[in-house]
PAVO-528711 format. One line per 8 residues: their letters; for each residue x, y, z negated of C-alpha. Coordinates in Angstrom, 1 decimal. Example, Ala and Ser with C-alpha at 12.3 -4.5 7.8 and 13.67 -1.06 7.14 Angstrom:
AS> 12.3:-4.5:-7.8 ~ 13.7:-1.1:-7.1
This chain:
XXXXXXXX> 76.3:100.3:-116.6 ~ 78.8:97.7:-116.1 ~ 78.1:94.5:-113.8 ~ 78.3:90.8:-115.6 ~ 80.7:89.4:-112.8 ~ 79.2:85.7:-112.8 ~ 82.0:84.1:-110.2 ~ 81.3:82.1:-107.5
XXXXXXXX> 83.0:79.4:-104.8 ~ 82.4:76.3:-103.3 ~ 85.7:74.4:-102.1 ~ 85.3:72.4:-99.5 ~ 86.9:69.2:-99.4 ~ 87.5:68.1:-96.1 ~ 90.3:65.8:-94.4 ~ 93.3:67.5:-94.4
XXXXXXXX> 94.6:67.6:-90.7 ~ 97.4:69.7:-88.9 ~ 97.5:73.1:-87.8 ~ 93.5:72.9:-85.5 ~ 92.6:74.6:-82.8 ~ 89.4:75.0:-84.7 ~ 88.9:75.5:-88.7 ~ 85.2:74.5:-90.0
XXXXXXXX> 85.1:77.0:-93.2 ~ 86.1:80.7:-93.5 ~ 87.1:81.2:-97.5 ~ 86.7:77.7:-98.8 ~ 89.5:75.1:-98.3 ~ 89.6:75.6:-94.6 ~ 89.7:79.2:-94.3 ~ 91.9:79.4:-97.0
XXXXXXXX> 94.4:77.0:-95.1 ~ 94.1:79.2:-91.7 ~ 95.0:82.0:-93.3 ~ 98.5:79.7:-95.0 ~ 98.7:78.6:-92.0 ~ 98.1:82.3:-89.3 ~ 101.5:83.8:-91.8 ~ 103.3:80.8:-91.3
XXXXXXXX> 102.5:81.8:-87.7 ~ 103.8:84.8:-88.2 ~ 107.3:83.9:-89.2 ~ 110.4:85.4:-87.6 ~ 112.9:83.2:-86.0 ~ 115.7:83.6:-88.7 ~ 112.9:82.8:-91.2 ~ 114.7:79.8:-93.2
XXXXXXXX> 114.0:76.9:-91.9 ~ 112.7:74.6:-94.4 ~ 109.8:76.3:-94.8 ~ 108.5:75.4:-90.9 ~ 109.2:71.8:-91.4 ~ 105.8:69.9:-90.6 ~ 105.8:68.4:-94.2 ~ 106.7:71.8:-95.2
XXXXXXXX> 104.3:73.3:-93.3 ~ 101.5:70.7:-94.3 ~ 102.0:71.6:-98.2 ~ 101.8:75.1:-97.6 ~ 98.3:74.6:-96.2 ~ 97.4:72.4:-98.5 ~ 98.2:74.8:-101.9 ~ 95.9:77.4:-99.8
XXXXXXXX> 93.5:75.4:-102.4 ~ 94.9:74.9:-105.0 ~ 93.6:78.0:-107.4 ~ 90.0:77.2:-106.4 ~ 90.9:73.5:-107.1 ~ 91.7:74.6:-110.6 ~ 88.6:76.7:-111.1 ~ 86.4:73.4:-110.8
XXXXXXXX> 87.6:73.1:-114.0 ~ 85.5:73.0:-117.4 ~ 88.7:74.2:-119.9 ~ 87.8:77.6:-120.9 ~ 92.1:78.6:-121.2 ~ 92.2:78.1:-117.4 ~ 89.2:79.6:-116.6 ~ 89.7:83.1:-118.5
XXXXXXXX> 93.1:82.8:-117.2 ~ 92.1:81.5:-113.4 ~ 88.6:83.0:-113.1 ~ 89.6:87.5:-112.5 ~ 92.5:86.9:-110.6 ~ 90.2:85.7:-107.7 ~ 88.7:89.6:-107.7 ~ 88.1:93.2:-107.6
XXXXXXXX> 85.6:95.0:-108.8 ~ 86.4:98.7:-107.8 ~ 83.5:100.4:-107.9 ~ 83.4:100.2:-112.1 ~ 86.6:101.4:-112.1 ~ 84.8:105.2:-111.5 ~ 82.9:103.7:-115.3 ~ 86.6:104.5:-116.4
XXXXXXXX> 87.6:107.0:-115.2 ~ 90.0:104.9:-113.0 ~ 90.9:105.7:-110.0 ~ 91.9:102.9:-107.3 ~ 95.1:104.3:-106.2 ~ 96.6:104.9:-109.0 ~ 96.1:101.7:-111.7 ~ 98.9:101.2:-113.1
XXXXXXXX> 101.1:98.3:-112.1 ~ 101.8:95.6:-114.6 ~ 98.2:93.9:-115.8 ~ 98.1:93.5:-119.7 ~ 98.6:98.0:-119.0 ~ 95.4:97.7:-117.1 ~ 93.4:95.3:-119.4 ~ 94.0:97.5:-122.6
XXXXXXXX> 93.0:100.8:-120.4 ~ 89.6:99.0:-120.0 ~ 89.2:98.1:-123.9 ~ 90.2:101.3:-124.5 ~ 87.7:103.0:-123.3 ~ 84.8:99.9:-123.7 ~ 85.8:100.6:-127.6 ~ 85.5:104.1:-127.6
XXXXXXXX> 82.0:103.8:-125.9 ~ 80.3:101.1:-127.2 ~ 77.0:102.2:-125.5 ~ 77.8:102.5:-121.8 ~ 80.2:99.2:-122.9 ~ 77.9:96.5:-124.3 ~ 79.2:93.5:-125.6 ~ 78.6:89.8:-123.5
XXXXXXXX> 75.8:87.4:-123.9 ~ 78.8:84.9:-125.9 ~ 77.1:82.4:-123.8 ~ 77.2:83.3:-120.9 ~ 80.9:85.1:-122.1 ~ 82.7:81.8:-123.0 ~ 85.8:81.8:-121.1 ~ 85.7:85.7:-122.1
XXXXXXXX> 86.3:87.2:-119.2 ~ 83.0:89.5:-118.2 ~ 84.6:92.6:-119.6 ~ 87.0:92.4:-117.2 ~ 87.1:94.1:-114.0 ~ 89.0:91.6:-112.0 ~ 92.7:91.2:-111.6 ~ 93.3:89.8:-108.2
XXXXXXXX> 96.1:93.3:-106.8 ~ 98.4:91.9:-109.9 ~ 98.2:88.3:-109.0 ~ 99.2:89.0:-105.6 ~ 101.9:91.2:-107.0 ~ 103.5:88.9:-109.8 ~ 103.3:85.7:-107.3 ~ 105.3:88.0:-104.5
XXXXXXXX> 107.8:88.0:-107.1 ~ 108.0:85.1:-107.8 ~ 108.7:84.1:-105.1 ~ 111.3:86.3:-105.0 ~ 113.0:84.7:-107.9 ~ 112.7:81.2:-106.1 ~ 114.5:82.9:-103.1 ~ 117.2:84.5:-105.4
XXXXXXXX> 117.7:81.0:-107.1 ~ 117.5:79.0:-104.4 ~ 120.4:81.5:-102.9 ~ 122.1:81.2:-105.6 ~ 122.6:77.4:-105.1 ~ 123.0:77.2:-101.7 ~ 125.8:79.3:-101.9 ~ 127.9:78.9:-105.0
XXXXXXXX> 128.1:74.7:-104.7 ~ 124.7:73.7:-106.0 ~ 124.1:70.0:-105.4 ~ 121.5:68.7:-102.6 ~ 118.9:67.5:-105.3 ~ 118.9:71.7:-106.5 ~ 118.8:73.1:-103.2 ~ 115.9:70.8:-102.4
XXXXXXXX> 114.2:71.4:-105.6 ~ 114.7:75.1:-105.1 ~ 113.0:74.8:-101.6 ~ 110.1:73.0:-103.1 ~ 109.0:75.7:-105.5 ~ 109.5:78.0:-102.2 ~ 107.4:76.4:-100.5 ~ 104.7:76.3:-103.7
XXXXXXXX> 104.4:79.6:-104.5 ~ 104.0:80.5:-100.7 ~ 101.0:78.1:-100.5 ~ 99.5:79.2:-104.4 ~ 99.7:83.0:-103.0 ~ 98.7:82.5:-100.1 ~ 95.2:82.1:-102.2 ~ 94.9:85.4:-103.6
XXXXXXXX> 95.9:87.4:-100.2 ~ 93.0:85.2:-98.1 ~ 90.5:86.4:-100.9 ~ 92.4:89.8:-100.5 ~ 90.6:89.8:-97.3 ~ 87.2:88.5:-97.9 ~ 84.8:91.7:-98.8 ~ 82.6:90.5:-101.1
XXXXXXXX> 85.7:89.7:-103.5 ~ 86.1:94.0:-103.8 ~ 82.9:94.8:-104.9 ~ 79.8:94.7:-107.3 ~ 78.4:93.7:-104.4 ~ 79.7:90.1:-104.7 ~ 77.4:88.5:-104.4 ~ 74.1:90.4:-102.6
XXXXXXXX> 73.1:94.2:-103.3 ~ 72.5:95.2:-106.6 ~ 71.6:98.5:-108.4 ~ 70.3:101.5:-105.9 ~ 69.5:100.2:-102.7 ~ 67.7:102.3:-100.0 ~ 69.0:100.4:-96.9 ~ 67.6:97.1:-97.9
XXXXXXXX> 70.0:94.5:-97.5 ~ 69.8:91.4:-98.8 ~ 69.8:90.8:-102.5 ~ 70.6:87.2:-101.8 ~ 72.5:85.3:-104.4 ~ 73.4:83.1:-101.6 ~ 75.1:85.7:-98.9 ~ 78.7:85.3:-100.4
XXXXXXXX> 79.1:81.7:-99.9 ~ 77.6:82.1:-97.1 ~ 80.2:84.4:-95.9 ~ 82.9:82.4:-97.3 ~ 81.3:79.1:-95.4 ~ 78.2:78.7:-94.2 ~ 78.6:80.9:-91.4 ~ 82.0:78.8:-89.7
XXXXXXXX> 79.8:75.6:-90.1 ~ 76.7:76.9:-88.8 ~ 79.0:77.9:-85.4 ~ 81.4:74.8:-85.6 ~ 84.7:77.0:-86.8 ~ 86.6:80.0:-86.5 ~ 88.9:80.1:-83.4 ~ 92.7:79.8:-84.4
XXXXXXXX> 93.6:80.0:-81.0 ~ 92.5:83.5:-80.6 ~ 93.1:84.1:-84.0 ~ 97.4:83.7:-84.0 ~ 97.1:85.3:-80.1 ~ 96.2:89.1:-82.5 ~ 99.2:88.2:-84.1 ~ 102.6:90.2:-84.5
XXXXXXXX> 105.6:89.1:-86.5 ~ 105.9:89.0:-89.7 ~ 108.0:91.9:-91.0 ~ 108.5:93.8:-94.1 ~ 105.1:95.2:-95.9 ~ 104.9:98.6:-95.3 ~ 104.0:101.8:-96.8 ~ 103.7:105.4:-94.4
XXXXXXXX> 105.3:103.5:-92.0 ~ 108.6:102.8:-93.7 ~ 109.3:99.4:-95.6 ~ 107.9:99.0:-98.9 ~ 110.3:98.9:-101.8 ~ 109.8:96.2:-103.9 ~ 108.3:97.9:-107.6 ~ 106.3:99.5:-104.4
XXXXXXXX> 104.7:96.0:-103.5 ~ 101.6:96.3:-106.4 ~ 101.0:100.2:-104.6 ~ 100.8:98.5:-101.1 ~ 98.5:95.6:-102.3 ~ 95.8:98.5:-103.3 ~ 96.0:100.3:-100.3 ~ 94.6:97.0:-98.4
XXXXXXXX> 92.6:96.1:-101.1 ~ 91.2:99.9:-100.9 ~ 90.8:99.6:-97.2 ~ 89.1:96.2:-97.6 ~ 86.7:97.3:-99.7 ~ 85.4:100.1:-97.3 ~ 83.9:96.9:-95.3 ~ 81.3:96.3:-98.0
XXXXXXXX> 78.5:98.1:-96.0 ~ 79.5:96.8:-92.8 ~ 79.2:93.6:-93.3 ~ 76.2:94.0:-94.8 ~ 74.9:96.2:-92.3 ~ 76.1:92.5:-89.9 ~ 73.1:90.4:-92.4 ~ 70.8:93.4:-92.0
XXXXXXXX> 71.1:93.5:-87.9 ~ 70.7:89.3:-87.9 ~ 74.9:89.3:-86.3 ~ 75.4:87.0:-88.9 ~ 72.5:84.4:-88.7 ~ 74.9:81.9:-86.6 ~ 71.5:81.4:-84.6 ~ 72.3:82.5:-80.8
XXXXXXXX> 74.3:85.1:-79.0 ~ 72.9:88.1:-81.2 ~ 73.6:85.8:-84.5 ~ 76.8:85.1:-83.5 ~ 78.5:89.2:-83.5 ~ 80.3:88.9:-86.4 ~ 82.1:86.5:-85.4 ~ 84.8:89.0:-84.4
XXXXXXXX> 84.5:90.9:-87.3 ~ 84.8:87.6:-89.7 ~ 87.9:86.6:-87.6 ~ 89.4:89.7:-88.2 ~ 89.5:89.3:-91.8 ~ 91.1:86.0:-91.9 ~ 94.0:87.7:-89.5 ~ 94.4:90.2:-92.0
XXXXXXXX> 94.5:87.9:-94.5 ~ 97.4:86.3:-93.0 ~ 99.2:88.7:-91.3 ~ 100.0:90.8:-94.5 ~ 100.3:87.2:-95.8 ~ 103.3:87.1:-94.0 ~ 104.4:90.2:-94.4 ~ 104.9:89.6:-98.1
XXXXXXXX> 107.0:86.5:-97.7 ~ 109.3:87.6:-95.5 ~ 109.5:90.8:-97.9 ~ 110.1:88.7:-100.7 ~ 112.8:86.5:-98.8 ~ 114.5:89.8:-97.6 ~ 114.0:91.2:-100.9 ~ 115.3:89.1:-102.9
XXXXXXXX> 118.2:89.6:-105.4 ~ 120.9:87.8:-106.3 ~ 121.0:85.8:-108.8 ~ 124.3:86.5:-110.7 ~ 123.1:84.8:-114.1 ~ 123.0:81.3:-112.8 ~ 126.2:81.6:-109.3 ~ 128.5:82.3:-112.5
XXXXXXXX> 127.0:78.7:-114.2 ~ 127.6:77.4:-110.6 ~ 131.2:78.7:-110.7 ~ 131.9:78.0:-114.6 ~ 130.7:74.5:-113.5 ~ 132.9:74.0:-110.5 ~ 135.8:75.2:-112.5 ~ 135.3:73.0:-115.5
XXXXXXXX> 134.9:69.7:-112.6 ~ 138.1:71.2:-111.4 ~ 139.7:70.7:-114.6 ~ 137.9:67.8:-116.1 ~ 137.8:65.7:-112.9 ~ 136.6:62.3:-114.7 ~ 134.2:63.8:-116.6 ~ 132.0:63.5:-112.7
């Protein structure tokens, strides 16, 4: 039977600070903030300098929490659009005859496939209870890989028109606004890449083990919140300096040892998610063995696992940012408009 997903989240509204040596929480706000900061730390020296200014870096870090802030609202249209972007339950794909490594690259093609299978098999896919499906998301498997890929495309677009303004006579105001757009998309998309490395965002077992449970893993509905933030709050935070030391310089996202083409970004994201899904059971095993209690030396044994997941997201995010910058195509239409504007100004100087 298809599991009905209840979206869980906890947003910690804490005072903002610059790059601290310790972060208070994991995939709550402070953890998402850490992912964006790790990605910023991975960027090479030749990446656009405006992104690395203290004000811009703080903005990128702050925006890591934006998609969770949207989830605080009771507006059903926003909950419908935003909620499924935070996860994908990979095990559910089998119920639809789909494989994780062969999904369509467009989200609406994917949703159409789900709808057609549900319509053809109503006995297998009973309609959700309307009282608990007011935002009409219970029929969905989750849309996290599309959220990441679409934001990568948005960032490429931002870099394209920024380059056009810089190279073809954009005003200082236009350039500044285009830079602000780059920073906004970088910051927001970081949230979804952060979600991707939290194994519980890839599984039907997102908040306690469900169904057959021969290994007797926890069924606690507090498990997701504990991994998202409770564990690191218990031990005093993750070690930012240690995580930074594990980064390499950002490079273009790779597939099979070569830079992924722009049209292959969805595939690269899916490969990343599939690898994180493989860690669902090891994560539950750590909890079973008492290595995530946060108490004593044994209770902190899972710290490296969780910090490693934050590093994975930070590294992958830095690579996606770098790919978007390097792969941004020329904005030919805008460049033509800017050239035309310059020519018009030359022929009619009084209009300036």
